[in-house]
C-alpha positions in Angstrom: 86.0 46.3 85.2 89.2 46.1 83.2 92.7 47.0 84.3 92.4 50.5 82.9 89.1 51.1 84.6 90.6 49.8 87.9 93.5 52.2 87.6 91.2 55.1 86.9 89.4 54.5 90.2 92.6 54.5 92.3 93.4 57.3 94.7 97.0 57.4 93.7 96.1 58.2 90.1 93.7 60.9 91.3 96.5 62.3 93.5 98.9 62.4 90.6 96.3 64.2 88.4 95.6 66.8 91.0 99.2 67.4 91.8 100.1 67.9 88.2 97.2 70.2 87.8 98.2 72.3 90.8 101.9 72.6 90.0 101.4 73.2 86.2 98.7 75.7 87.0 101.0 77.7 89.3 103.7 77.6 86.7 101.3 79.0 84.1 100.1 81.6 86.6 103.7 82.7 87.0 104.2 82.9 83.2 101.0 84.9 82.9 102.4 87.3 85.5 105.5 87.7 83.4 103.4 88.6 80.3 102.2 91.8 82.0 105.2 93.5 80.6 103.7 93.0 77.1 100.5 94.9 77.8 101.9 98.4 77.3 104.0 97.3 74.4 101.5 95.2 72.4 98.1 94.6 74.1 96.8 92.3 71.4 99.9 90.1 71.5 99.6 89.9 75.3 96.0 88.7 74.8 96.9 86.0 72.3 99.7 84.7 74.6 97.4 84.5 77.5 94.8 82.6 75.5 97.4 79.9 74.9 98.5 79.9 78.5 94.9 79.7 79.8 94.4 76.7 77.5 97.2 74.9 79.4 95.0 75.0 82.5 91.4 74.7 81.4 92.2 71.9 78.9 93.4 69.6 81.7 89.9 69.6 83.1 88.4 69.1 79.7 90.8 66.2 79.1 89.3 64.4 82.2 85.8 64.5 80.6 86.8 63.8 77.0 89.7 61.3 77.3 89.9 60.1 80.9 86.2 59.3 81.4 85.5 59.0 77.7 82.3 60.9 77.9 80.6 61.3 74.6 79.0 64.5 73.4 76.3 64.6 70.7 75.2 68.0 69.5 71.7 68.5 68.0 71.6 71.4 65.7 71.1 72.6 62.2 73.8 71.8 59.6 74.1 75.5 58.6 74.4 76.6 62.2 77.0 73.9 62.8 79.3 75.4 60.1 79.4 78.7 62.1 80.6 77.2 65.4 84.1 78.4 66.2 84.2 80.9 63.4 82.5 83.8 65.3 82.3 85.3 68.7 79.1 84.4 70.5 77.1 84.4 73.8 76.4 80.9 75.0 73.3 80.4 77.2 73.5 77.2 79.2 71.0 75.6 81.5 72.1 74.7 85.0 70.9 71.3 86.0 74.1 69.3 86.5 77.2 69.4 88.6 79.5 69.2 85.5 77.5 71.5 83.1 80.3 74.1 83.4 82.7 71.4 82.3 80.4 70.4 79.4 80.3 74.1 78.4 84.1 74.1 78.2 84.1 70.9 76.2 81.7 72.5 73.8 84.3 75.3 73.4 87.1 72.9 73.0 85.5 71.0 70.2 85.4 74.2 68.2 88.7 75.6 69.1 87.7 78.5 71.4 88.5 77.1 74.9 91.5 79.3 75.4 89.6 82.5 74.8 86.3 81.4 76.5 84.9 84.0 78.9 82.4 83.9 81.8 80.9 86.3 84.3 82.4 85.4 87.7 82.3 86.6 91.3 85.1 89.0 92.2 86.3 86.8 95.0 87.4 84.2 92.5 90.0 86.5 91.1 92.1 85.9 94.3 91.9 82.1 94.0 95.1 80.5 92.5 95.0 78.5 89.3 91.6 79.1 87.7 90.9 82.5 89.3 94.4 83.9 88.5 94.2 82.5 85.0 90.9 84.3 84.5 92.3 87.5 85.8 95.0 87.6 83.1 92.4 86.5 80.5 90.3 89.6 81.2 87.3 87.7 82.6 84.5 89.9 83.8 84.5 89.9 87.6 81.6 91.4 89.6 80.4 91.9 93.1 77.0 91.5 94.6 76.3 95.3 94.5 74.8 96.5 91.2 75.7 100.1 92.2 79.4 99.2 92.0 79.0 96.8 89.0 77.0 99.2 86.9 80.3 100.8 85.7 82.9 98.1 86.2 81.0 95.3 84.5 80.0 97.3 81.5 83.5 98.6 81.1 85.0 95.1 81.4 82.6 93.9 78.7 83.4 96.8 76.4 87.1 96.1 76.8 86.4 92.9 74.9 85.2 94.8 71.8 88.7 94.8 70.3 89.6 91.3 71.4 91.9 89.7 68.8 90.5 86.1 69.1 87.1 84.7 68.6 85.6 84.1 72.0 82.5 82.6 73.5 80.9 84.1 76.7 79.3 81.4 78.7 76.2 82.4 80.8 74.1 80.5 83.3 71.1 82.9 83.3 69.2 80.9 85.9 71.8 81.9 88.4 72.0 78.7 90.4 71.7 74.9 89.9 68.2 73.5 89.6 66.8 71.8 92.6 63.2 71.0 93.5 63.3 73.4 96.5 64.6 76.3 94.4 62.2 75.5 91.6 59.2 75.7 94.0 60.3 79.2 95.2 61.1 80.3 91.7 57.6 79.3 90.5 56.0 81.2 93.4 57.9 84.3 92.1 56.8 83.5 88.5 53.1 83.3 89.7 53.4 86.6 91.6 55.0 88.4 88.6 52.5 86.9 86.2 55.1 85.0 84.3 54.5 81.5 82.7 55.7 78.7 84.9 58.6 76.5 83.9 58.9 72.8 84.6 62.6 72.1 84.1 64.2 75.5 84.7 64.3 78.3 87.2 63.3 81.8 86.1 66.2 83.4 84.2 67.8 86.6 85.5 67.5 89.2 82.9 69.6 92.2 83.8 73.0 90.5 83.4 72.0 89.1 80.0 70.6 92.5 78.9 73.8 94.3 79.9 75.9 91.7 78.1 73.9 92.0 74.9 74.1 95.8 75.0 77.8 95.9 75.6 78.8 93.3 73.0 76.4 94.2 70.2 78.3 94.4 66.9 81.1 92.3 68.4 79.4 89.0 69.0 77.3 87.9 66.1 75.0 85.4 67.7 73.6 83.8 70.8 73.9 80.0 71.1 70.9 78.8 73.1 72.3 75.6 74.5 70.2 73.0 76.4 72.1 70.1 78.0 70.9 66.7 79.2 72.3 63.2 79.8 71.0 59.9 78.5 69.3 57.4 80.7 68.5 60.0 83.4 72.2 60.0 84.5 73.2 62.6 87.1 77.0 63.0 86.4 79.4 64.2 89.0 83.0 65.5 88.8 84.0 62.6 91.1 82.4 60.2 88.7 84.5 61.7 85.9 87.6 61.5 88.0 86.8 57.8 88.5 86.7 57.3 84.8 82.9 56.8 84.6 81.6 57.3 81.1 78.5 59.5 80.4 76.8 60.5 77.3 75.8 64.2 77.0 73.3 65.5 74.5 73.4 69.2 73.7 70.8 71.0 71.7 72.2 74.3 70.2 70.2 76.9 68.4 72.0 79.8 66.8 70.1 83.1 67.1 71.5 86.1 65.3 72.1 89.0 67.7 70.2 91.4 65.6 67.1 89.4 66.4 67.4 90.2 70.1 65.8 93.4 71.3 68.2 96.1 72.4 65.9 97.8 75.0 66.2 96.3 78.4 62.5 95.5 79.0 62.0 93.9 75.6 65.3 92.0 76.0 64.0 90.6 79.4 60.8 89.5 77.8 62.7 87.9 75.0 64.8 85.9 77.5 61.7 84.7 79.3 60.2 83.5 76.1 63.5 81.7 75.3 63.3 79.8 78.6 59.8 78.7 77.9 61.0 77.2 74.6 64.0 75.6 76.4 61.5 74.1 78.9 59.5 72.6 76.0 62.7 71.1 74.5 63.6 69.5 77.8 60.1 68.1 78.2 60.4 66.6 74.7 63.8 65.1 75.5 62.4 63.4 78.6 59.7 61.9 76.5 61.6 60.8 73.4 65.3 60.7 74.6 66.5 63.2 71.9 66.4 66.8 71.0 65.2 68.2 67.6 67.7 68.8 64.9 70.4 66.7 63.3 72.6 64.7 65.7 76.2 65.5 65.1 79.2 64.2 67.1 82.0 66.8 66.7 85.4 65.1 66.7 87.6 65.3 69.7 90.7 67.5 69.2 93.9 65.9 70.5 95.4 69.0 72.1 93.9 68.7 75.5 95.4 65.2 75.8 98.7 66.3 74.4 98.8 69.2 76.9 98.1 66.9 79.8 100.7 64.4 78.8 103.2 67.1 78.3 102.8 68.5 81.8 102.6 65.0 83.4 105.8 63.9 81.7 107.5 67.2 82.5 106.6 67.2 86.2 106.6 63.5 87.2 110.3 63.0 86.7 111.4 66.0 88.8 108.8 65.0 91.4 110.2 61.5 91.6 113.8 62.9 91.8 112.6 65.3 94.5 111.1 62.5 96.5 114.3 60.4 96.2 116.3 63.4 97.3 114.1 64.1 100.2 114.4 60.5 101.4 118.1 60.3 101.0 119.0 63.8 102.4 116.3 64.2 104.9 116.2 68.0 104.5 113.5 69.6 106.6 112.8 72.2 103.8 112.2 69.6 101.1 110.2 67.5 103.5 107.9 70.4 104.3 107.6 71.4 100.6 106.7 67.8 99.6 104.2 67.5 102.5 102.5 70.8 101.5 102.2 69.6 97.9 100.8 66.2 99.0 98.3 67.9 101.4 97.1 70.2 98.6 96.7 67.4 96.1 94.9 65.2 98.7 92.6 68.1 99.6 91.6 68.7 96.0 91.1 65.0 95.4 89.0 64.3 98.4 87.0 67.5 98.1 86.6 67.5 94.4 82.8 67.7 94.5 83.0 70.7 96.8 85.5 72.4 94.5 83.1 71.7 91.6 80.2 73.2 93.6 82.2 76.3 94.4 83.4 76.8 90.8 79.9 76.3 89.5 78.5 78.7 92.1 81.0 81.4 91.4 80.1 81.3 87.7 76.3 81.1 88.1 75.8 83.5 90.9 77.4 86.3 89.0 74.6 86.4 86.5 72.0 87.1 89.2 73.7 89.9 91.1 72.0 92.6 89.1 68.6 91.5 90.5 69.2 91.3 94.2 70.2 94.0 96.7 73.5 93.5 98.5 71.8 93.0 101.9 70.2 89.7 100.8 72.8 87.0 101.2 72.6 83.2 101.4 75.4 80.7 100.7 73.1 78.5 98.5 71.9 81.2 96.2 71.2 84.9 96.3 68.4 84.9 93.7 66.2 82.0 94.7 68.0 80.1 97.4 68.1 83.2 99.6 64.4 82.9 99.9 64.3 79.1 100.5 65.0 79.7 104.1 62.6 82.6 104.4 59.9 81.7 102.0 56.7 83.6 102.6 54.6 86.1 100.7 56.4 89.1 102.4 59.8 88.1 101.1 58.5 87.1 97.7 56.8 90.5 97.4 60.1 92.2 98.4 62.0 90.1 95.8 59.6 91.2 93.1 59.8 94.9 94.2 63.6 94.8 94.0 63.4 93.4 90.4 61.5 96.4 89.2 
């Protein structure tokens, strides 16, 4: 391990990164709050400003993957499709097998210049969480509850509000609804068997209602669906803590561009189309495990420098005042400054020590939202409310009830 690798593994460096992220994120949230005055005057200008401000936060996480850990990303796709990336609005379907797949999705957006305007479907609770949640609120992210009766109107309206969005945007979806585990896969395949659906080896059954609603609401706005299948070389299982420690991974992403007009509009046909898509994704994953590569041309899109520039800007802007603040605290001994510094230190330490838990929560908030349209509100489980909710109570009665509620 070289000197740089040693420094990347040190807690002090991690603490500095987390503190800069927290302070800069709160500053950006405050600036976003101030932009609300622009909404009644010029809504489109408000949106463009918030895309730039959101980039200041999300690009710091992308910087960790691209520049800090040096993780490489190879895209397998068709040359003609590659030319369209970043030039159109699209729905991106991602598999959900890894802890950092949401971060890889953001990196995919960053490579093609749409990170600032990237959208997701997220749980409503996340709107009240500082930094990422508040950033998404001002970015008009689609928030939803667990109750389809409530979301039937609000989610559709939120999606339709994006029809006049001034920037090209990608809407990232985890249609499986929760991260793949052997236990969840076992239950998912029991459901597949009971419903007469083909079984999948490397994926869970996709949740179809959220996808169908999204396609219906954004038709004639987004021009394509990007079917994206992610894997890592040498059977690596990357973690956010590994990224923070500077561990280098190599991600392979297979992307197929499917014109939206090729996707059925009627809900039942759209659901059947999504199930067929996941059968194809499963075949691609199987081929990857056998050969170590996806079909298509291997392309390494160049890293853009702006995530690194943004992080260096905030670090240089905040480190000097923090150092001055620390010196002032020591020399003056003010109780107010001592408490303020202690709170900042505790927040940074908490985020650093619990970074894997933060990643799990973030990933869960993103993925769970896609499944809410399939499960009644009285079925709850902290692991997963589509498949995991039945891990604890797996028997034919509950599987039958699950299927009945899907109809």
